[in-house]
N, C-alpha and C positions, 0 to 999 in steps of 0.2 A: 824234112830232115832225111838224109840218105844214110842207111846203115851199111858200113863195110867193115866186117869182122874179118880181118886177114892175119890177125896175130896167131902164132902157133898155139896149139892147145895147151902146151905147157904154160905159156905166158898169158893165157886168157884172163886169169884172175886180176890182172892189172890193166885191163882195157878201160880207157877213160869213158865216162858217160854211162857205164853199165850200172843199173839201179843197185844191184848187189852182186858181188862176184859169184860165180858159180861154185858149188861145192866141189871139193877135190874129187870125190867119189865120182860125181857126174863127169868130170873131165877125164877120169881114168876110163869110164866106160866109153866115152866118145873117143877116145885115142885108137880105138880098134876100127873106127869108121874111115872112109875116105875123108880128106880134110874139107872138101866142099861141103859134104853133108853134115859134118860136125859144125861147120860155121853156120849153116842154115839153122840147125838146131839152136845154136847160141843166139842167133839173131831173133828167132821166134821167141825164145825164153825172154830176150830183153824186151820185146815189144809187149808181151804179157805182163811183165813186171812193171813196165812203164804205165800201162792201163790200169793195172792192180797193184800198186806197190805194197798193199797189205797182205797180199796173197802168200799162202804157206805152200811151199813146193814139196812134192813127194817123188822121189826118183826111185824107179824100179828097173832092174834089167832082167829081161828073160829072153825071148826070141828077138827082141828088139829093146832099146832103151826108151822108157816112158817117163815123162814128167807130168805128174797131175798137179792141178792148182785148185786150191780151195781157200776159204776163209776161215775154215774150222780145223784143218789138218786131217780131214777125212775126205780124201779125193774121190772115192767111189760114191759115197753117199751125198756129199755137198759140193763136189767139184764143179767148177763151171767151164773148165777146158783142160786139155791135155795136148802135149807135143810128143809125138812118137817118131823115133828115129829109125828108118828103115835102110837098107843097103843102097837104094838108089834115089830116095826122096824122103821127105819129112811131112808128116800129117799133122795139121793143127786141128784137133778135134774138140767138139762141143758135146758135153755130156747129155745136154738136153736139146740137142740140135734139130730134132725133128719138130721141135715146137718153135724154132726161131723163124722169122720171116726170111725168105731167101730171094730177095729183089735181083741179086746179080746172078742167080742161078748156078752157084758154085758148089754148094754143099753136095757132098757125095755120101751116100749110104742109103739102105733099105730097111734097116732094123728099126725097132721100136722107138729107140731113143737118140742114139749117138749119130752124128753126122760130122764129116771132116772136110777140110780143104787140103788138097795135095799140093806141096811145094817142092819144086825141083830146081828153081833158079832164084838167085838173090833178088832180082827184079820183082818176082812174084810176092816175096816177103814184104816189099814196099808198096804194094798197091794199097790205095786208102781204104777199100772195102775190108781188108784184113782187120784193121783197128775197129770199123763199124761192127763187124760180127762179134769181136771180143767184147765190145761195150754192151751189145745186146745181150750176150751170154751173162755178163756181169750183172746187168740189170735184172735179168730173168731170175738170178738167184737172190735178188734183193740188195745187191751191192754189198760193200764191205760193212762190217759191223760198226755200229756208231761209236763204240768205245773199244780201244785195243782190248784183246783177250787177255786175261790175267793168267799168269803161269799157275798151274796146279800143284800144290805141295803134295808130296806122298806122305803117308802116314809116318814113315820113318824119319822123315825131315821136318816134322812139326816141332816148333820149339817147346821144351818142357815148361809146363805150368807150375807156378809155386803156390 
């Protein structure tokens, strides 16, 4: 399957085949980036969600826009990957990438845990090993939960008992 995300950032939520539309806040953060970079970010997001449809996204904007993916909603503690949008490229990072096998020799980083793949062109997003690294990172975390997570009720939302 070839991914071509060419719709404008404003119309992105209606892209056919996207697992779930991007959050409006994410789209507003990406609007300040070059269109090519924003499209790469959304293409990587789509691939992550195709491989892990149960994943929970956490979007943060600081010096870059980062999307953390986990199955618990805790991307720092339990995250399996993240997409970081920079001015000239997008990084697909793996939270425990130092422990992943790297047969293609593409993982970058020298820290204790995190490794990433730098993506500059659409053709790089479509390389088969991108999905293989994602699948390995998901497997490394034990995969998605067996049963969907139940929403937690806050104390003020509990029904009154009679």
